[in-house]
MIPA-119300 format. One record per residue (C-alpha): residue in one letter; x, y, z; residue number from 1. Coordinates in steps of 0.2 Angstrom, whole numbers. Layout:
// MIPA-119300
+------+-------+-------+-------+-----+
: type :    xx :    yy :    zz : seq :
+------+-------+-------+-------+-----+
:    a :     X :     Y :     Z : NUM :
...
+------+-------+-------+-------+-----+
This chain:
// MIPA-119300
+------+-------+-------+-------+-----+
: type :    xx :    yy :    zz : seq :
+------+-------+-------+-------+-----+
:    m :   362 :   -16 :  -367 :   1 :
:    p :   372 :   -31 :  -361 :   2 :
:    k :   379 :   -20 :  -347 :   3 :
:    v :   361 :   -16 :  -341 :   4 :
:    h :   357 :   -35 :  -341 :   5 :
:    s :   372 :   -38 :  -330 :   6 :
:    y :   366 :   -25 :  -317 :   7 :
:    i :   349 :   -33 :  -316 :   8 :
:    i :   357 :   -50 :  -314 :   9 :
:    i :   368 :   -44 :  -300 :  10 :
:    f :   353 :   -35 :  -291 :  11 :
:    f :   342 :   -51 :  -290 :  12 :
:    a :   357 :   -61 :  -285 :  13 :
:    g :   360 :   -50 :  -270 :  14 :
:    l :   341 :   -51 :  -265 :  15 :
:    f :   343 :   -70 :  -266 :  16 :
:    l :   358 :   -71 :  -255 :  17 :
:    a :   350 :   -59 :  -242 :  18 :
:    a :   335 :   -70 :  -241 :  19 :
:    c :   346 :   -85 :  -238 :  20 :
:    a :   356 :   -76 :  -225 :  21 :
:    g :   340 :   -72 :  -216 :  22 :
:    a :   333 :   -89 :  -217 :  23 :
:    s :   349 :   -96 :  -210 :  24 :
:    t :   348 :   -85 :  -194 :  25 :
:    q :   330 :   -89 :  -189 :  26 :
:    p :   329 :  -104 :  -178 :  27 :
:    a :   319 :  -119 :  -183 :  28 :
:    s :   312 :  -122 :  -166 :  29 :
:    l :   311 :  -113 :  -149 :  30 :
:    t :   309 :  -117 :  -131 :  31 :
:    a :   293 :  -113 :  -121 :  32 :
:    h :   292 :  -115 :  -102 :  33 :
:    v :   275 :  -120 :   -96 :  34 :
:    s :   270 :  -116 :   -77 :  35 :
:    v :   255 :  -126 :   -72 :  36 :
:    d :   248 :  -135 :   -57 :  37 :
:    g :   264 :  -130 :   -47 :  38 :
:    n :   276 :  -138 :   -60 :  39 :
:    l :   287 :  -131 :   -73 :  40 :
:    t :   287 :  -140 :   -90 :  41 :
:    t :   299 :  -136 :  -104 :  42 :
:    v :   294 :  -140 :  -122 :  43 :
:    s :   302 :  -137 :  -139 :  44 :
:    v :   290 :  -130 :  -152 :  45 :
:    t :   292 :  -124 :  -170 :  46 :
:    a :   294 :  -106 :  -172 :  47 :
:    g :   278 :   -98 :  -176 :  48 :
:    s :   268 :  -110 :  -166 :  49 :
:    t :   254 :  -103 :  -154 :  50 :
:    v :   253 :  -104 :  -136 :  51 :
:    q :   239 :  -117 :  -138 :  52 :
:    q :   250 :  -128 :  -148 :  53 :
:    a :   264 :  -126 :  -135 :  54 :
:    l :   251 :  -132 :  -121 :  55 :
:    e :   246 :  -147 :  -132 :  56 :
:    a :   264 :  -152 :  -134 :  57 :
:    a :   266 :  -150 :  -115 :  58 :
:    k :   250 :  -161 :  -113 :  59 :
:    v :   241 :  -148 :  -103 :  60 :
:    s :   222 :  -148 :  -104 :  61 :
:    l :   212 :  -133 :  -100 :  62 :
:    s :   194 :  -130 :   -93 :  63 :
:    q :   183 :  -116 :   -99 :  64 :
:    t :   187 :  -106 :   -84 :  65 :
:    d :   206 :  -107 :   -84 :  66 :
:    r :   216 :   -92 :   -88 :  67 :
:    v :   232 :   -92 :   -99 :  68 :
:    d :   246 :   -79 :  -100 :  69 :
:    p :   250 :   -75 :  -114 :  70 :
:    p :   233 :   -79 :  -122 :  71 :
:    l :   231 :   -95 :  -132 :  72 :
:    f :   231 :   -86 :  -149 :  73 :
:    t :   248 :   -78 :  -146 :  74 :
:    t :   262 :   -83 :  -159 :  75 :
:    l :   278 :   -89 :  -152 :  76 :
:    n :   294 :   -82 :  -160 :  77 :
:    q :   306 :   -83 :  -146 :  78 :
:    e :   309 :   -92 :  -129 :  79 :
:    t :   293 :   -89 :  -119 :  80 :
:    d :   286 :   -92 :  -101 :  81 :
:    i :   268 :   -98 :  -102 :  82 :
:    v :   258 :   -97 :   -85 :  83 :
:    v :   242 :  -107 :   -83 :  84 :
:    t :   231 :  -102 :   -69 :  85 :
:    r :   218 :  -114 :   -64 :  86 :
:    v :   201 :  -106 :   -61 :  87 :
:    r :   187 :  -115 :   -53 :  88 :
:    e :   169 :  -110 :   -47 :  89 :
:    e :   160 :  -117 :   -32 :  90 :
:    f :   142 :  -113 :   -27 :  91 :
:    e :   136 :  -114 :    -9 :  92 :
:    t :   118 :  -112 :    -3 :  93 :
:    q :   115 :  -105 :    14 :  94 :
:    q :    99 :  -100 :    24 :  95 :
:    v :   100 :   -83 :    32 :  96 :
:    i :    89 :   -75 :    45 :  97 :
:    v :    81 :   -58 :    41 :  98 :
:    p :    78 :   -48 :    57 :  99 :
:    f :    61 :   -41 :    59 : 100 :
:    e :    58 :   -22 :    60 : 101 :
:    r :    50 :   -13 :    74 : 102 :
:    q :    36 :     0 :    70 : 103 :
:    e :    29 :    12 :    82 : 104 :
:    l :    11 :    19 :    80 : 105 :
:    r :     7 :    35 :    90 : 106 :
:    n :   -11 :    33 :    97 : 107 :
:    e :   -20 :    45 :   108 : 108 :
:    s :   -33 :    32 :   112 : 109 :
:    l :   -20 :    26 :   125 : 110 :
:    t :   -14 :    36 :   140 : 111 :
:    a :     3 :    45 :   138 : 112 :
:    g :    17 :    33 :   139 : 113 :
:    e :     7 :    17 :   139 : 114 :
:    t :    12 :     4 :   126 : 115 :
:    r :     2 :   -10 :   118 : 116 :
:    m :     8 :   -24 :   107 : 117 :
:    v :    -2 :   -24 :    91 : 118 :
:    q :     8 :   -37 :    81 : 119 :
:    a :    23 :   -48 :    87 : 120 :
:    g :    38 :   -48 :    76 : 121 :
:    q :    44 :   -63 :    68 : 122 :
:    n :    61 :   -65 :    59 : 123 :
:    g :    61 :   -70 :    40 : 124 :
:    l :    71 :   -83 :    32 : 125 :
:    n :    80 :   -81 :    15 : 126 :
:    e :    90 :   -94 :     5 : 127 :
:    i :   105 :   -87 :    -4 : 128 :
:    t :   117 :   -95 :   -17 : 129 :
:    i :   135 :   -89 :   -16 : 130 :
:    r :   148 :   -91 :   -30 : 131 :
:    h :   166 :   -94 :   -25 : 132 :
:    v :   180 :   -91 :   -37 : 133 :
:    l :   196 :  -100 :   -34 : 134 :
:    e :   213 :   -98 :   -43 : 135 :
:    n :   225 :  -112 :   -41 : 136 :
:    g :   215 :  -118 :   -26 : 137 :
:    v :   215 :  -101 :   -17 : 138 :
:    e :   198 :   -91 :   -16 : 139 :
:    t :   200 :   -74 :   -24 : 140 :
:    s :   182 :   -68 :   -24 : 141 :
:    n :   164 :   -72 :   -19 : 142 :
:    s :   147 :   -65 :   -23 : 143 :
:    i :   129 :   -68 :   -21 : 144 :
:    v :   121 :   -74 :   -37 : 145 :
:    s :   103 :   -78 :   -31 : 146 :
:    e :    92 :   -74 :   -16 : 147 :
:    t :    75 :   -82 :   -12 : 148 :
:    s :    63 :   -78 :     2 : 149 :
:    l :    57 :   -93 :    11 : 150 :
:    q :    48 :   -84 :    24 : 151 :
:    e :    44 :   -65 :    25 : 152 :
:    a :    49 :   -56 :    40 : 153 :
:    i :    34 :   -49 :    50 : 154 :
:    p :    37 :   -32 :    58 : 155 :
:    e :    34 :   -29 :    77 : 156 :
:    i :    20 :   -16 :    79 : 157 :
:    v :    19 :    -7 :    95 : 158 :
:    m :     6 :     7 :    99 : 159 :
:    i :    13 :    21 :   110 : 160 :
:    g :     0 :    31 :   119 : 161 :
:    v :     1 :    50 :   118 : 162 :
:    q :    -9 :    63 :   126 : 163 :
:    s :   -25 :    67 :   117 : 164 :
:    p :   -26 :    86 :   112 : 165 :
:    f :   -45 :    85 :   111 : 166 :
:    a :   -57 :    89 :   124 : 167 :
:    p :   -68 :    75 :   129 : 168 :
:    l :   -86 :    75 :   123 : 169 :
:    t :  -101 :    66 :   131 : 170 :
:    i :  -109 :    54 :   118 : 171 :
:    p :  -124 :    42 :   119 : 172 :
:    g :  -122 :    23 :   116 : 173 :
:    k :  -106 :    15 :   109 : 174 :
:    l :   -96 :    22 :    95 : 175 :
:    a :   -84 :     9 :    87 : 176 :
:    y :   -70 :    14 :    75 : 177 :
:    l :   -57 :     6 :    65 : 178 :
:    t :   -40 :    14 :    65 : 179 :
:    g :   -23 :     7 :    59 : 180 :
:    g :   -31 :   -10 :    56 : 181 :
:    n :   -38 :   -11 :    74 : 182 :
:    a :   -55 :   -10 :    82 : 183 :
:    w :   -58 :     2 :    96 : 184 :
:    i :   -74 :     8 :   106 : 185 :
:    m :   -80 :    23 :   115 : 186 :
:    e :   -94 :    23 :   127 : 187 :
:    s :  -102 :    38 :   136 : 188 :
:    s :   -87 :    49 :   133 : 189 :
:    t :   -74 :    51 :   119 : 190 :
:    s :   -61 :    50 :   133 : 191 :
:    n :   -67 :    33 :   138 : 192 :
:    r :   -59 :    22 :   125 : 193 :
:    k :   -53 :     4 :   124 : 194 :
:    p :   -46 :    -8 :   111 : 195 :
:    l :   -57 :   -23 :   105 : 196 :
:    v :   -46 :   -30 :    92 : 197 :
:    t :   -27 :   -26 :    90 : 198 :
:    t :   -21 :   -38 :    77 : 199 :
:    g :   -19 :   -24 :    65 : 200 :
:    d :   -27 :   -34 :    50 : 201 :
:    l :   -45 :   -28 :    50 : 202 :
:    d :   -48 :   -24 :    31 : 203 :
:    g :   -63 :   -13 :    33 : 204 :
:    h :   -75 :   -22 :    22 : 205 :
:    i :   -86 :   -27 :    36 : 206 :
:    f :   -88 :   -16 :    52 : 207 :
:    s :  -105 :   -16 :    61 : 208 :
:    l :  -111 :   -16 :    79 : 209 :
:    s :  -126 :   -26 :    84 : 210 :
:    p :  -142 :   -16 :    87 : 211 :
:    d :  -139 :   -17 :   106 : 212 :
:    g :  -120 :   -12 :   104 : 213 :
:    k :  -114 :   -28 :   114 : 214 :
:    w :  -105 :   -36 :    99 : 215 :
:    l :   -95 :   -30 :    84 : 216 :
:    l :   -95 :   -39 :    68 : 217 :
:    f :   -79 :   -36 :    57 : 218 :
:    s :   -68 :   -44 :    43 : 219 :
:    r :   -50 :   -48 :    44 : 220 :
:    a :   -38 :   -50 :    30 : 221 :
:    s :   -34 :   -68 :    26 : 222 :
:    t :   -16 :   -75 :    29 : 223 :
:    l :   -18 :   -86 :    13 : 224 :
:    p :   -15 :   -80 :    -4 : 225 :
:    a :   -28 :   -68 :   -11 : 226 :
:    e :   -33 :   -79 :   -25 : 227 :
:    r :   -37 :   -93 :   -12 : 228 :
:    q :   -45 :   -82 :     2 : 229 :
:    i :   -48 :   -64 :     3 : 230 :
:    n :   -54 :   -62 :    21 : 231 :
:    t :   -63 :   -70 :    36 : 232 :
:    l :   -78 :   -64 :    46 : 233 :
:    w :   -77 :   -62 :    65 : 234 :
:    v :   -86 :   -56 :    80 : 235 :
:    v :   -80 :   -48 :    97 : 236 :
:    s :   -88 :   -43 :   113 : 237 :
:    t :   -88 :   -24 :   116 : 238 :
:    t :   -84 :   -28 :   134 : 239 :
:    g :   -66 :   -31 :   128 : 240 :
:    q :   -65 :   -46 :   140 : 241 :
:    l :   -68 :   -60 :   128 : 242 :
:    p :   -57 :   -66 :   113 : 243 :
:    a :   -63 :   -63 :    96 : 244 :
:    v :   -74 :   -77 :    88 : 245 :
:    d :   -70 :   -84 :    71 : 246 :
:    l :   -87 :   -87 :    62 : 247 :
:    g :   -80 :   -99 :    50 : 248 :
:    i :   -86 :   -88 :    35 : 249 :
:    s :   -74 :   -81 :    22 : 250 :
:    n :   -74 :   -70 :     7 : 251 :
:    v :   -86 :   -57 :    12 : 252 :
:    i :   -84 :   -40 :     2 : 253 :
:    h :  -101 :   -31 :     1 : 254 :
:    f :  -112 :   -36 :    14 : 255 :
:    a :  -113 :   -43 :    32 : 256 :
:    d :  -124 :   -36 :    45 : 257 :
:    w :  -134 :   -40 :    61 : 258 :
:    q :  -153 :   -43 :    58 : 259 :
:    p :  -162 :   -31 :    69 : 260 :
:    g :  -176 :   -37 :    81 : 261 :
:    t :  -171 :   -55 :    81 : 262 :
:    g :  -158 :   -58 :    95 : 263 :
:    y :  -142 :   -61 :    87 : 264 :
:    q :  -143 :   -66 :    68 : 265 :
:    i :  -130 :   -61 :    55 : 266 :
:    a :  -134 :   -60 :    36 : 267 :
:    y :  -120 :   -61 :    24 : 268 :
:    s :  -116 :   -62 :     6 : 269 :
:    t :  -100 :   -70 :    -2 : 270 :
:    v :   -89 :   -69 :   -17 : 271 :
:    e :   -77 :   -82 :   -25 : 272 :
:    p :   -59 :   -76 :   -25 : 273 :
:    r :   -51 :   -73 :   -43 : 274 :
:    a :   -33 :   -69 :   -48 : 275 :
:    a :   -40 :   -56 :   -61 : 276 :
:    a :   -47 :   -39 :   -57 : 277 :
:    p :   -56 :   -35 :   -46 : 278 :
:    g :   -51 :   -50 :   -37 : 279 :
:    w :   -67 :   -59 :   -35 : 280 :
:    q :   -83 :   -65 :   -44 : 281 :
:    a :   -99 :   -61 :   -33 : 282 :
:    n :  -111 :   -75 :   -28 : 283 :
:    n :  -125 :   -62 :   -25 : 284 :
:    d :  -131 :   -73 :   -12 : 285 :
:    v :  -138 :   -71 :     6 : 286 :
:    h :  -136 :   -82 :    21 : 287 :
:    l :  -142 :   -81 :    39 : 288 :
:    l :  -131 :   -87 :    53 : 289 :
:    e :  -137 :   -89 :    71 : 290 :
:    f :  -126 :   -82 :    84 : 291 :
:    r :  -130 :   -89 :   101 : 292 :
:    n :  -120 :   -89 :   118 : 293 :
:    g :  -105 :   -81 :   109 : 294 :
:    k :  -104 :   -95 :    96 : 295 :
:    p :  -109 :   -97 :    78 : 296 :
:    g :  -123 :  -109 :    75 : 297 :
:    r :  -134 :  -115 :    61 : 298 :
:    t :  -134 :  -106 :    44 : 299 :
:    f :  -149 :  -104 :    33 : 300 :
:    e :  -150 :   -99 :    14 : 301 :
:    i :  -161 :   -84 :    10 : 302 :
:    l :  -155 :   -81 :    -8 : 303 :
:    g :  -145 :   -93 :   -18 : 304 :
:    t :  -131 :   -89 :   -29 : 305 :
:    n :  -136 :   -80 :   -45 : 306 :
:    s :  -130 :   -69 :   -59 : 307 :
:    g :  -134 :   -53 :   -51 : 308 :
:    g :  -140 :   -45 :   -67 : 309 :
:    i :  -129 :   -33 :   -77 : 310 :
:    y :  -112 :   -32 :   -70 : 311 :
:    g :  -117 :   -45 :   -57 : 312 :
:    w :   -99 :   -51 :   -56 : 313 :
:    w :   -96 :   -35 :   -45 : 314 :
:    g :  -109 :   -39 :   -32 : 315 :
:    t :  -125 :   -34 :   -24 : 316 :
:    m :  -128 :   -23 :    -9 : 317 :
:    f :  -141 :   -27 :     4 : 318 :
:    a :  -149 :   -17 :    19 : 319 :
:    w :  -160 :   -22 :    33 : 320 :
:    s :  -176 :   -12 :    38 : 321 :
:    p :  -176 :    -5 :    55 : 322 :
:    s :  -188 :   -19 :    61 : 323 :
:    g :  -177 :   -32 :    53 : 324 :
:    k :  -193 :   -39 :    44 : 325 :
:    s :  -188 :   -33 :    27 : 326 :
:    l :  -171 :   -34 :    17 : 327 :
:    a :  -168 :   -22 :     2 : 328 :
:    y :  -156 :   -26 :   -12 : 329 :
:    a :  -147 :   -14 :   -24 : 330 :
:    r :  -137 :   -20 :   -39 : 331 :
:    p :  -131 :   -10 :   -54 : 332 :
:    d :  -147 :   -11 :   -64 : 333 :
:    e :  -161 :   -11 :   -51 : 334 :
:    v :  -167 :    -9 :   -33 : 335 :
:    g :  -179 :   -21 :   -24 : 336 :
:    l :  -184 :   -32 :    -9 : 337 :
:    v :  -178 :   -49 :    -5 : 338 :
:    d :  -190 :   -62 :     2 : 339 :
:    v :  -182 :   -66 :    18 : 340 :
:    s :  -192 :   -82 :    19 : 341 :
:    g :  -182 :   -89 :     5 : 342 :
:    k :  -197 :   -93 :    -6 : 343 :
:    t :  -199 :   -80 :   -20 : 344 :
:    g :  -182 :   -73 :   -21 : 345 :
:    l :  -181 :   -55 :   -27 : 346 :
:    s :  -195 :   -42 :   -30 : 347 :
:    r :  -190 :   -27 :   -40 : 348 :
:    l :  -195 :    -9 :   -35 : 349 :
:    l :  -186 :     2 :   -47 : 350 :
:    s :  -176 :    -1 :   -63 : 351 :
:    i :  -160 :     9 :   -65 : 352 :
:    t :  -149 :    13 :   -80 : 353 :
:    p :  -132 :     4 :   -76 : 354 :
:    l :  -117 :    15 :   -76 : 355 :
:    s :  -103 :    11 :   -89 : 356 :
:    t :   -87 :    14 :   -79 : 357 :
:    h :   -75 :     7 :   -93 : 358 :
:    g :   -65 :    -1 :   -79 : 359 :
:    d :   -64 :   -16 :   -68 : 360 :
:    w :   -77 :   -10 :   -56 : 361 :
:    a :   -95 :    -7 :   -56 : 362 :
:    w :  -106 :     6 :   -48 : 363 :
:    t :  -120 :     0 :   -36 : 364 :
:    p :  -134 :    11 :   -30 : 365 :
:    l :  -132 :    16 :   -12 : 366 :
:    l :  -148 :    14 :    -1 : 367 :
:    a :  -155 :    17 :    16 : 368 :
:    w :  -171 :    14 :    25 : 369 :
:    a :  -183 :    27 :    32 : 370 :
:    g :  -184 :    27 :    51 : 371 :
:    d :  -201 :    19 :    51 : 372 :
:    g :  -197 :     7 :    37 : 373 :
:    s :  -210 :    15 :    25 : 374 :
:    a :  -198 :    21 :    12 : 375 :
:    l :  -181 :    18 :     4 : 376 :
:    y :  -168 :    32 :     0 : 377 :
:    v :  -158 :    27 :   -15 : 378 :
:    v :  -144 :    35 :   -26 : 379 :
:    t :  -150 :    33 :   -44 : 380 :
:    h :  -142 :    35 :   -60 : 381 :
:    s :  -151 :    48 :   -71 : 382 :
:    g :  -150 :    53 :   -89 : 383 :
:    s :  -140 :    66 :   -98 : 384 :
:    s :  -144 :    78 :  -112 : 385 :
:    g :  -133 :    80 :  -128 : 386 :
:    l :  -123 :    66 :  -136 : 387 :
:    i :  -119 :    56 :  -120 : 388 :
:    t :  -127 :    39 :  -119 : 389 :
:    p :  -138 :    35 :  -104 : 390 :
:    e :  -125 :    22 :   -98 : 391 :
:    e :  -111 :    35 :   -98 : 392 :
:    s :  -121 :    50 :   -90 : 393 :
:    p :  -112 :    58 :   -75 : 394 :
:    n :  -129 :    63 :   -67 : 395 :
:    f :  -134 :    55 :   -50 : 396 :
:    d :  -149 :    59 :   -39 : 397 :
:    l :  -156 :    55 :   -22 : 398 :
:    t :  -172 :    46 :   -24 : 399 :
:    r :  -186 :    42 :   -12 : 400 :
:    i :  -195 :    26 :   -15 : 401 :
:    d :  -212 :    24 :    -6 : 402 :
:    l :  -215 :     6 :    -2 : 403 :
:    a :  -234 :     7 :    -1 : 404 :
:    s :  -236 :    14 :   -19 : 405 :
:    k :  -219 :     7 :   -25 : 406 :
:    t :  -216 :    24 :   -34 : 407 :
:    g :  -200 :    34 :   -34 : 408 :
:    s :  -198 :    53 :   -33 : 409 :
:    t :  -182 :    63 :   -34 : 410 :
:    l :  -178 :    71 :   -18 : 411 :
:    v :  -161 :    79 :   -22 : 412 :
:    s :  -154 :    81 :   -39 : 413 :
:    q :  -135 :    80 :   -44 : 414 :
:    t :  -129 :    73 :   -28 : 415 :
:    g :  -115 :    62 :   -36 : 416 :
:    m :  -113 :    43 :   -36 : 417 :
:    f :  -107 :    42 :   -18 : 418 :
:    a :  -120 :    51 :    -9 : 419 :
:    y :  -122 :    38 :     5 : 420 :
:    p :  -139 :    42 :    12 : 421 :
:    s :  -140 :    39 :    31 : 422 :
:    i :  -156 :    41 :    41 : 423 :
:    s :  -156 :    45 :    59 : 424 :
:    p :  -166 :    34 :    72 : 425 :
:    l :  -184 :    41 :    75 : 426 :
:    r :  -184 :    57 :    85 : 427 :
:    d :  -199 :    64 :    94 : 428 :
:    n :  -204 :    82 :    90 : 429 :
:    e :  -220 :    92 :    90 : 430 :
:    n :  -227 :    84 :    75 : 431 :
:    g :  -223 :    66 :    81 : 432 :
:    p :  -209 :    54 :    78 : 433 :
:    d :  -198 :    60 :    63 : 434 :
:    s :  -180 :    56 :    56 : 435 :
:    e :  -167 :    67 :    48 : 436 :
:    l :  -158 :    62 :    32 : 437 :
:    a :  -139 :    65 :    31 : 438 :
:    y :  -131 :    63 :    14 : 439 :
:    l :  -115 :    68 :     4 : 440 :
:    q :  -116 :    80 :   -10 : 441 :
:    a :  -102 :    80 :   -23 : 442 :
:    i :   -92 :    96 :   -25 : 443 :
:    f :   -91 :    92 :   -43 : 444 :
:    p :  -106 :    82 :   -48 : 445 :
:    a :  -100 :    79 :   -66 : 446 :
:    q :   -84 :    71 :   -59 : 447 :
:    s :   -92 :    63 :   -44 : 448 :
:    a :   -81 :    47 :   -46 : 449 :
:    t :   -66 :    57 :   -41 : 450 :
:    s :   -74 :    72 :   -32 : 451 :
:    r :   -74 :    76 :   -14 : 452 :
:    y :   -90 :    78 :    -5 : 453 :
:    r :  -100 :    89 :     7 : 454 :
:    l :  -110 :    83 :    22 : 455 :
:    m :  -128 :    89 :    21 : 456 :
:    v :  -143 :    86 :    32 : 457 :
:    l :  -161 :    87 :    27 : 458 :
:    a :  -172 :    88 :    43 : 459 :
:    g :  -190 :    83 :    44 : 460 :
:    a :  -201 :    93 :    33 : 461 :
:    a :  -187 :   105 :    28 : 462 :
:    t :  -186 :   108 :    10 : 463 :
:    e :  -168 :   115 :    10 : 464 :
:    p :  -153 :   105 :    16 : 465 :
:    r :  -140 :   112 :    27 : 466 :
:    l :  -121 :   111 :    25 : 467 :
:    l :  -112 :   103 :    40 : 468 :
:    l :   -95 :   100 :    33 : 469 :
:    p :   -82 :   104 :    27 : 470 :
:    t :   -79 :   121 :    35 : 471 :
:    e :   -74 :   135 :    25 : 472 :
:    g :   -57 :   133 :    17 : 473 :
:    q :   -56 :   114 :    19 : 474 :
:    p :   -55 :   102 :     4 : 475 :
:    g :   -70 :    91 :     7 : 476 :
:    l :   -74 :    73 :    13 : 477 :
:    d :   -70 :    57 :     5 : 478 :
:    p :   -85 :    46 :     1 : 479 :
:    q :   -92 :    37 :    17 : 480 :
:    k :  -108 :    33 :    26 : 481 :
:    p :  -111 :    46 :    40 : 482 :
:    a :  -115 :    37 :    57 : 483 :
:    w :  -130 :    44 :    67 : 484 :
:    a :  -129 :    44 :    86 : 485 :
:    p :  -143 :    31 :    92 : 486 :
:    k :  -152 :    45 :   102 : 487 :
:    l :  -152 :    63 :   107 : 488 :
:    l :  -142 :    70 :   121 : 489 :
:    e :  -151 :    77 :   136 : 490 :
:    s :  -146 :    94 :   130 : 491 :
:    g :  -155 :    91 :   113 : 492 :
:    a :  -139 :    88 :   103 : 493 :
:    d :  -141 :    77 :    88 : 494 :
:    l :  -124 :    70 :    84 : 495 :
:    l :  -116 :    63 :    68 : 496 :
:    g :  -100 :    54 :    67 : 497 :
:    i :   -89 :    57 :    51 : 498 :
:    i :   -71 :    54 :    45 : 499 :
:    d :   -61 :    69 :    39 : 500 :
:    e :   -43 :    67 :    33 : 501 :
:    g :   -43 :    50 :    42 : 502 :
:    n :   -49 :    58 :    59 : 503 :
:    l :   -65 :    55 :    68 : 504 :
:    w :   -76 :    71 :    70 : 505 :
:    i :   -93 :    73 :    79 : 506 :
:    v :  -104 :    86 :    73 : 507 :
:    d :  -121 :    92 :    81 : 508 :
:    a :  -133 :    92 :    66 : 509 :
:    l :  -144 :   105 :    76 : 510 :
:    t :  -131 :   118 :    80 : 511 :
:    e :  -118 :   113 :    67 : 512 :
:    q :  -104 :   113 :    81 : 513 :
:    l :   -89 :   102 :    78 : 514 :
:    q :   -78 :    92 :    89 : 515 :
:    q :   -62 :    82 :    83 : 516 :
:    v :   -60 :    66 :    92 : 517 :
:    t :   -45 :    57 :    85 : 518 :
:    g :   -29 :    64 :    77 : 519 :
:    d :   -19 :    49 :    71 : 520 :
:    g :   -26 :    51 :    53 : 521 :
:    l :   -29 :    32 :    52 : 522 :
:    t :   -47 :    30 :    55 : 523 :
:    l :   -56 :    20 :    41 : 524 :
:    r :   -73 :    15 :    47 : 525 :
:    i :   -86 :    20 :    61 : 526 :
:    d :  -102 :    13 :    68 : 527 :
:    w :  -113 :    20 :    82 : 528 :
:    k :  -126 :    10 :    91 : 529 :
+------+-------+-------+-------+-----+
């Protein structure tokens, strides 16, 4: 037993001597060489210190961006070289020019090879912030960290004439059309075309020829933010020789038109711009502007700002009678007449069940006057069977309101909500003066909000309408108001203007013959006087 104890004592003594021997060989301090700012500094630190402690001993201060090799948390157990790289960020702001783009529009309204400047180009201006990274005073990288547009570039738009592939057609009066944001006019022949306004900013809300065809009333998109101003109202001579005239009127969405039979007076209704959908709050008002000697004159109020009934925020539609003595109105819940003297306001003719669209838009009845002013043709919202509420009914009819008796009767059932009735000027026939009624018929009446339409004509005493468009195999028309020619041709042709797939077509309502007039696919509105 004593012998075992002796071995144990000898074992522990050996361990103690080995530990002492190891301690005696590890140095108590070591040297660190610090390279910083172009200088080399040598410091002595205790073994086991970190790089951070070595830098403190060398009195080296660091910024958050400086880089150290080896890293600050590294433990030093031998002589070590420490390299400090000074890293600095600098930010530079510059303004840079953004070159404008060139856009070309092919237009068969110009002769082949002819060019016309629609919109002059203007360079834009951006402000950029550049981050420069410097290491020990030498730039090693740079990058753009922000970019702000100070001025948007405006593209240069040039119309280039191409040969029209369509045969010329003789037409009566003047036919104005809006294509690519520009106003053009044809007179006597579809080959006789000239531009009236080439600013490229006509928005299509208003586009109307004066009754004598000498002036065009139109709206232009505003250059101000939409929440401040939506558009402006202008007039241009159809001679094409005078500059367009700013009427000083803005925010006209639903209605502006010439008053027939009174020289040159323009009635219009306004809205107030809003940031929220649909972008406006309607005033449902009517004002009358005198236009004399090519200049705007006095303004009179016919109807003051009012609520406009149910869904009045959307707006009220108005239409002059052929004589210009009566003004009809249509709003989502009723149709009636406006006292143009400005004394009694509105006189209701027919109540209509408003349509619940479940959206940020409202449906307003479409209307047209009879050629002799004795009646109104109105698209009305009719009821539905089953569980569907009257406000959600998909049914719409074309109704005739006799003004003498103030009664309405259904003329055509299930036309769809965008039937757009249009009455021809009075035509002489064997039974005396008469008019023809053109309207659109929804291909799918139960989905008329999204359906395409057929162009139909109901002539005189006929009881069955005739289909004019689309031709067999074609998809149908987008909602629009057909434009009647102001009179018959000597051949007896009775012409209608219509837009199909963005192109202007003319159809003879008598023979049903068609003629395509434009082919650029950009036509948006037409008027014929």
